[in-house]
Structure formats: C-alpha cells, structure tokens
PATISE-322768 format. One record per residue (C-alpha): z, y, x. Coordinates in steps of 0.02 Angstrom, whole numbers, padded with zeros to 5 digits, always signed. Example, Ala and Ser with C-alpha at 12.3 -4.5 7.8 and 13.67 -1.06 7.14 Angstrom:
BEGIN
+00390-00225+00615
+00357-00053+00684
This chain:
BEGIN
-02320+00989+02419
-02417+00829+02437
-02496+00741+02290
-02374+00595+02311
-02223+00713+02300
-02294+00798+02144
-02314+00627+02064
-02134+00582+02102
-02069+00747+02032
-02177+00728+01878
-02115+00551+01852
-01933+00605+01866
-01957+00750+01745
-02045+00636+01622
-01907+00506+01637
-01773+00638+01612
-01863+00706+01461
-01877+00533+01385
-01692+00501+01412
-01650+00664+01325
-01766+00626+01180
-01704+00447+01161
-01522+00503+01165
-01553+00644+01042
-01633+00523+00921
-01467+00431+00900
-01413+00568+00779
-01472+00732+00703
-01489+00875+00827
-01382+01023+00777
-01467+01190+00817
-01371+01291+00945
-01318+01293+01127
-01243+01129+01189
-01111+01141+01324
-01002+01015+01414
-00924+00971+01580
-00996+00811+01652
-00910+00675+01753
-00941+00773+01914
-00854+00927+01847
-01014+01026+01820
-01024+01138+01666
-01191+01108+01585
-01283+01196+01443
-01441+01154+01348
-01529+01187+01183
-01512+01002+01141
-01387+00860+01172
-01351+00841+01357
-01386+00665+01425
-01259+00684+01565
-01121+00703+01435
-01160+00558+01320
-00990+00484+01368
-00891+00637+01315
-00876+00773+01184
-01003+00915+01181
-00981+01083+01095
-01121+01166+00999
-01108+01356+01010
-01175+01492+00898
-01271+01636+00977
-01107+01735+00970
-01022+01603+01078
-00911+01533+00941
-00902+01345+00918
-01019+01288+00780
-00987+01102+00794
-00927+00964+00908
-01030+00811+00951
-00933+00655+00996
-00980+00536+01137
-01115+00408+01105
-01030+00243+01064
-01085+00064+01083
-01086-00046+00927
-00919-00122+00979
-00842+00048+01019
-00903+00116+00852
-00827-00032+00759
-00662-00008+00851
-00664+00178+00813
-00698+00145+00628
-00556+00019+00626
-00438+00146+00705
-00492+00278+00580
-00462+00156+00436
-00288+00116+00501
-00249+00300+00522
-00311+00337+00346
-00206+00193+00277
-00053+00254+00373
-00078+00431+00307
-00101+00363+00131
+00060+00261+00142
+00155+00410+00212
+00091+00522+00072
+00135+00392-00059
+00310+00373+00015
+00336+00562+00008
+00277+00563-00173
+00399+00423-00218
+00541+00514-00128
+00507+00674-00224
+00502+00579-00388
+00663+00488-00344
+00754+00650-00304
+00691+00731-00463
+00751+00585-00567
+00917+00563-00477
+00979+00729-00408
+01157+00659-00391
+01248+00493-00369
+01325+00514-00542
+01155+00519-00627
+01099+00363-00533
+01259+00268-00576
+01242+00314-00759
+01065+00249-00769
+01115+00087-00684
+01254+00063-00811
+01136+00097-00956
+01007-00026-00891
+01139-00162-00866
+01217-00124-01034
+01054-00154-01125
+01032-00325-01045
+01216-00368-01075
+01194-00335-01261
+01045-00452-01266
+01141-00587-01172
+01288-00568-01291
+01176-00593-01443
+01095-00746-01364
+01266-00817-01319
+01327-00794-01498
+01173-00885-01560
+01204-01025-01435
+01385-01041-01494
+01323-01055-01671
+01201-01191-01622
+01340-01286-01532
+01446-01280-01690
+01298-01341-01793
+01270-01482-01671
+01450-01538-01689
+01427-01552-01877
+01265-01648-01852
+01351-01764-01728
+01487-01795-01855
+01354-01850-01980
+01267-01955-01849
+01432-02043-01811
+01404-02149-01967
+01241-02213-01888
+01303-02232-01709
+01274-02419-01709
+01091-02393-01755
+01035-02209-01748
+00862-02260-01811
+00939-02289-01982
+00991-02105-01994
+00892-02005-02124
+00735-01921-02056
+00798-01747-02102
+00957-01776-02002
+00866-01839-01848
+00746-01690-01861
+00890-01567-01869
+00969-01645-01716
+00805-01628-01620
+00776-01449-01677
+00953-01402-01630
+00931-01474-01455
+00768-01377-01433
+00846-01215-01495
+00993-01234-01376
+00874-01261-01231
+00777-01104-01278
+00935-00998-01288
+01001-01064-01122
+00835-01028-01038
+00831-00852-01113
+01009-00816-01055
+00965-00876-00880
+00814-00759-00876
+00921-00612-00930
+01050-00651-00796
+00907-00647-00670
+00857-00479-00743
+01032-00413-00709
+01017-00467-00527
+00846-00385-00516
+00913-00222-00589
+01057-00219-00465
+00942-00252-00318
+00826-00112-00375
+00968+00013-00395
+01047-00040-00230
+00881-00010-00139
+00860+00157-00226
+01037+00208-00183
+01012+00169+00001
+00858+00281+00005
+00938+00416-00103
+01086+00430+00015
+00964+00477+00153
+00871+00600+00043
+01029+00681-00024
+01091+00705+00154
+00925+00786+00204
+00924+00902+00054
+01105+00957+00081
+01071+01013+00260
C-alpha cells in the first residue's frame, strides 16, 4: 500500500476514534458490551458506546449476555428539553391518577351505601339550619326592639336631632345588629348551597364507584 493510502487510512481511523471518544464523553461509559442495530440494519457491538447508533437506543450486555443497562439516544438541547417536558407531564398525569384513586378509595370507605351518604348530607344541612334558625330568631327580636325604638322616636319625628343621645345610639346599634344578622344568615344560606353542591358531586362519582364495586 502506498504511503498516501496509509495516510488516508490513518486519518480515517483517527477521525473515527475521535468521534467515538467525543460521543462517549457526553455521559459516563458503562462497562460492558454495547450492541445495537444501526440505520442500515447492521447489528453492531463494541466495548464502548457505538457512534453509528447515537440516534437510537443501545443495550449494554453483561459477559453472560444479559442486559445490564440501556443507553438512550443522544439528544440535542431542544430534544432533551422536550423529553424532560414530556416526562414532567407524564409524572403529573400519574400523580393526578394516583391521587384520584386515593380519593375514590377514601370516598367508598366513608360512604359504602347511598343511605350513609344521604344521612351525612342531612346531618350537615341540619347543623347549618339550626344556626340559621338561631340567627333568624335574633333578627326577629331586633325587629321587635326597633319597633319599640321607632315608637319612642315618633315623638321626635319633626326634629330627630332633639331625641335623647341614648335613644339615637340604640337606634343606630339596632340597625347595625340587624345588618350583621342578615349578612350572617346570607352566608349560612350560601353554605347550604355549597354543601348540596359538594354532596351532589360526590353522589355522581359514588354512583359510578358503587356500580364498579357491585360487578
């Protein structure tokens, strides 16, 4: 072989070696036999990562021939970012699915039958109803008190500023107390709606779960 041919062969071997070294330096080299099938369908083996298979998965074999590890394809920065994003989404989806299963198990444990669920709804609504009733009674009492105060203020209707300070103060305090009670009753009525929505949503899910369990 001529000197020129030897130089070309040497250059190619050197270039191939550099490519292998540079590629291997992208990650730790796992000891073992690397094997893959390249884009041309050739099955290749080596004692280090195979440059021809940087775009595909490579297996690392033990001396016994069993798979020791798998090396993924070399990714560009954009491909790596996209892969990480996909992995995050998959992890989030798995987390949501696991949390949903946990909630379903807890729901079934708490409400094994429709009767149990209905009873708890009634108890929750009953508690709020009792509170509303007490607030309504207090509001009725304040309304009666205001009527008595208005009767006293009737004497000063031509000039309310001449009414005694204590009387005007009682009228103002009564108005404030009525406003507080009305606001509180409104909040409790909203709580009743919230409770019903919660139990309705639970019941819709429980119907599905009860059907699944009964199969």
